[in-house]
Kinemage of the C-alpha trace (Angstrom):
@kinemage 1
@onewidth
@group {chain A} dominant
@subgroup {mainchain}
@vectorlist {calphas} color= white
{ca unk a 1} P 15.481 10.217 -11.949
{ca unk a 2} L 13.557 10.100 -8.204
{ca unk a 3} L 9.994 10.090 -10.241
{ca unk a 4} L 11.051 7.033 -12.296
{ca unk a 5} L 12.202 5.292 -9.059
{ca unk a 6} L 8.869 6.183 -7.416
{ca unk a 7} L 7.063 5.014 -10.231
{ca unk a 8} L 8.789 1.726 -10.319
{ca unk a 9} L 8.055 1.277 -6.652
{ca unk a 10} L 4.243 1.788 -7.069
{ca unk a 11} L 4.251 -0.635 -9.821
{ca unk a 12} L 5.733 -3.084 -7.621
{ca unk a 13} L 3.280 -2.541 -5.005
{ca unk a 14} L 0.256 -2.570 -7.519
{ca unk a 15} L 1.569 -6.251 -8.706
{ca unk a 16} L 1.134 -7.429 -5.292
{ca unk a 17} L -2.524 -7.085 -5.697
{ca unk a 18} L -2.666 -9.972 -8.279
{ca unk a 19} L -0.453 -12.208 -6.586
{ca unk a 20} L -0.580 -15.136 -3.990
{ca unk a 21} L 1.695 -16.075 -1.437
{ca unk a 22} L 4.812 -17.970 -2.158
{ca unk a 23} L 3.930 -20.950 0.196
{ca unk a 24} L 1.387 -22.178 -2.083
{ca unk a 25} L 4.582 -23.309 -3.949
{ca unk a 26} L 6.684 -25.696 -2.944
{ca unk a 27} L 10.518 -25.184 -2.824
{ca unk a 28} L 13.061 -27.830 -3.527
{ca unk a 29} L 15.783 -25.959 -2.472
{ca unk a 30} L 16.647 -23.913 0.613
{ca unk a 31} L 20.011 -22.031 -0.513
{ca unk a 32} L 21.084 -19.717 -3.718
{ca unk a 33} L 24.360 -18.111 -4.353
{ca unk a 34} L 25.115 -15.745 -6.936
{ca unk a 35} L 26.646 -12.474 -8.301
{ca unk a 36} L 25.402 -8.717 -8.162
{ca unk a 37} L 25.702 -6.304 -10.750
{ca unk a 38} L 24.448 -2.468 -10.953
{ca unk a 39} L 25.564 0.450 -8.994
{ca unk a 40} L 27.427 -2.073 -7.165
{ca unk a 41} L 29.267 -5.348 -8.153
{ca unk a 42} L 29.472 -8.256 -5.658
{ca unk a 43} L 28.054 -11.584 -4.277
{ca unk a 44} L 24.760 -12.789 -2.563
{ca unk a 45} L 23.946 -15.592 -0.780
{ca unk a 46} L 20.484 -16.055 0.233
{ca unk a 47} L 19.059 -18.813 2.404
{ca unk a 48} L 15.153 -19.524 2.774
{ca unk a 49} L 14.231 -19.701 6.499
{ca unk a 50} L 10.309 -20.731 5.704
{ca unk a 51} L 8.388 -20.857 2.271
{ca unk a 52} L 8.173 -17.392 1.420
{ca unk a 53} L 10.693 -15.923 4.014
{ca unk a 54} L 14.617 -15.627 3.135
{ca unk a 55} L 17.911 -13.960 4.500
{ca unk a 56} L 19.853 -12.550 1.672
{ca unk a 57} L 23.502 -11.620 2.642
{ca unk a 58} L 24.884 -8.971 0.035
{ca unk a 59} L 28.777 -8.157 -0.021
{ca unk a 60} L 29.573 -5.687 -2.647
{ca unk a 61} L 31.890 -3.054 -3.632
{ca unk a 62} L 30.859 0.752 -4.324
{ca unk a 63} L 32.484 4.005 -4.662
{ca unk a 64} L 35.648 2.098 -4.162
{ca unk a 65} L 34.868 0.635 -0.653
{ca unk a 66} L 33.145 -2.683 0.766
{ca unk a 67} L 29.522 -2.905 1.936
{ca unk a 68} L 27.421 -5.784 3.423
{ca unk a 69} L 24.003 -5.854 3.883
{ca unk a 70} L 21.983 -8.465 5.584
{ca unk a 71} L 18.126 -8.365 4.361
{ca unk a 72} L 15.026 -10.666 5.216
{ca unk a 73} L 12.953 -10.639 1.938
{ca unk a 74} L 9.520 -12.110 1.921
{ca unk a 75} L 8.558 -13.600 -1.657
{ca unk a 76} L 5.078 -13.524 -3.341
{ca unk a 77} L 4.214 -15.818 -6.782
{ca unk a 78} L 2.947 -13.756 -9.666
{ca unk a 79} L 0.478 -16.288 -10.914
{ca unk a 80} L -0.001 -14.710 -14.316
{ca unk a 81} L 3.701 -15.713 -15.124
{ca unk a 82} L 5.223 -19.131 -14.295
{ca unk a 83} L 8.656 -18.931 -12.478
{ca unk a 84} L 8.166 -15.191 -11.471
{ca unk a 85} L 8.155 -13.844 -7.859
{ca unk a 86} L 8.221 -10.438 -6.387
{ca unk a 87} L 9.570 -9.653 -2.909
{ca unk a 88} L 10.017 -6.931 -0.580
{ca unk a 89} L 11.907 -6.664 2.957
{ca unk a 90} L 14.378 -4.880 4.999
{ca unk a 91} L 17.912 -4.936 6.900
{ca unk a 92} L 20.909 -3.392 7.637
{ca unk a 93} L 24.180 -2.308 5.943
{ca unk a 94} L 27.715 -1.563 7.022
{ca unk a 95} L 30.106 -0.329 5.037
{ca unk a 96} L 34.089 0.404 5.130
{ca unk a 97} L 35.851 3.159 2.862
{ca unk a 98} L 39.911 3.415 3.582
{ca unk a 99} L 41.966 6.401 3.470
{ca unk a 100} L 39.677 8.393 1.696
{ca unk a 101} L 40.360 6.759 -1.618
{ca unk a 102} L 36.705 6.044 -2.534
{ca unk a 103} L 34.759 7.814 -5.181
{ca unk a 104} L 32.527 10.783 -4.033
{ca unk a 105} L 30.739 11.020 -1.504
{ca unk a 106} L 33.682 9.618 0.142
{ca unk a 107} L 36.476 12.030 -0.402
{ca unk a 108} L 35.892 14.783 1.861
{ca unk a 109} L 39.253 14.017 3.408
{ca unk a 110} L 42.108 11.785 1.755
{ca unk a 111} L 43.547 10.800 5.101
{ca unk a 112} L 40.584 9.387 6.830
{ca unk a 113} L 38.859 6.132 6.945
{ca unk a 114} L 35.205 6.166 6.641
{ca unk a 115} L 32.297 3.969 7.977
{ca unk a 116} L 28.624 3.790 7.337
{ca unk a 117} L 25.872 1.564 8.872
{ca unk a 118} L 22.036 2.098 8.501
{ca unk a 119} L 18.769 0.519 7.569
{ca unk a 120} L 17.816 -0.634 4.472
{ca unk a 121} L 14.259 -1.775 2.556
{ca unk a 122} L 14.536 -3.765 -0.569
{ca unk a 123} L 11.892 -4.656 -3.281
{ca unk a 124} L 12.374 -6.723 -6.528
{ca unk a 125} L 11.862 -9.284 -8.997
{ca unk a 126} L 13.096 -12.873 -9.489
{ca unk a 127} L 12.566 -15.255 -12.108
{ca unk a 128} L 13.399 -18.841 -12.725
{ca unk a 129} L 14.423 -19.836 -16.050
{ca unk a 130} L 12.230 -23.010 -16.951
{ca unk a 131} L 12.083 -24.049 -13.581
{ca unk a 132} L 15.919 -24.910 -13.725
{ca unk a 133} L 18.584 -23.682 -10.911
{ca unk a 134} L 19.230 -20.338 -12.426
{ca unk a 135} L 17.441 -17.171 -11.126
{ca unk a 136} L 17.694 -13.739 -12.665
{ca unk a 137} L 16.822 -10.958 -10.699
{ca unk a 138} L 16.549 -7.120 -10.329
{ca unk a 139} L 16.121 -5.102 -7.020
{ca unk a 140} L 15.978 -1.681 -5.622
{ca unk a 141} L 17.336 -0.999 -2.416
{ca unk a 142} L 17.026 2.293 -0.716
{ca unk a 143} L 18.758 2.916 2.598
{ca unk a 144} L 19.693 5.373 5.156
{ca unk a 145} L 22.817 5.930 6.728
{ca unk a 146} L 23.191 6.903 10.486
{ca unk a 147} L 26.901 7.616 10.595
{ca unk a 148} L 29.567 9.183 8.072
{ca unk a 149} L 27.400 11.048 5.470
{ca unk a 150} L 23.981 10.446 7.437
{ca unk a 151} L 21.495 10.625 4.293
{ca unk a 152} L 19.123 8.749 2.300
{ca unk a 153} L 20.539 6.484 -0.461
{ca unk a 154} L 17.878 6.006 -3.055
{ca unk a 155} L 19.945 5.113 -5.985
{ca unk a 156} L 20.948 1.452 -5.318
{ca unk a 157} L 19.483 -0.909 -7.821
{ca unk a 158} L 21.015 -3.947 -9.411
{ca unk a 159} L 20.727 -7.103 -11.271
{ca unk a 160} L 21.339 -10.760 -9.768
{ca unk a 161} L 22.095 -14.038 -11.182
{ca unk a 162} L 21.833 -16.845 -8.458
{ca unk a 163} L 22.268 -20.384 -8.813
{ca unk a 164} L 20.248 -22.525 -6.136
{ca unk a 165} L 21.897 -25.599 -4.407
C-alpha cells in the first residue's frame, strides 16, 4: 500500500514537469462547493484567492469522528488535456471523537473524548467536464498529528465532486 502511494506521488510530481502555471488560463469563477468521498465522507468549499492559489476547507467524518482541514492549494494546468489541472499544497487539521465511540485507532478508552490536530500536505488532480461548472477531483492528503495518537497518517485519499458558483 505504501509503495503504491509513493509511486502515485512521484507520478504527480513528474507531471509537473510538463505543465504550465494556471495563471495562463483565466478563471471565470472564484468559489467551488462540493462533496468528498473516499476514506472520509463530507463536504468541501474552495475559494480562489489568486489565479493559481486557492483555500480549501474540508469537513468530513472519519472513524466515527469529525475532522476539519484548512488547506492552501496551488494549481497548475496540464496542457496536454484541456480542463485538467493538478495541485499541491498544505495546511492544518483538527478532529474530535466523542466518548471513545470511534473506530480504530480511536478506541483505547471508551469513556474518553479524543482530539487530534496537526499538519497536512495535499496533492491531487481536478478535471472540468467540457468547461462546465462541474469538476471531478482526486487527492491524497497525508497528515501528521501532534496530539492524541501522534503519528503519520498516510492513508487519506478521496474523490471530490464540485460545482463552481
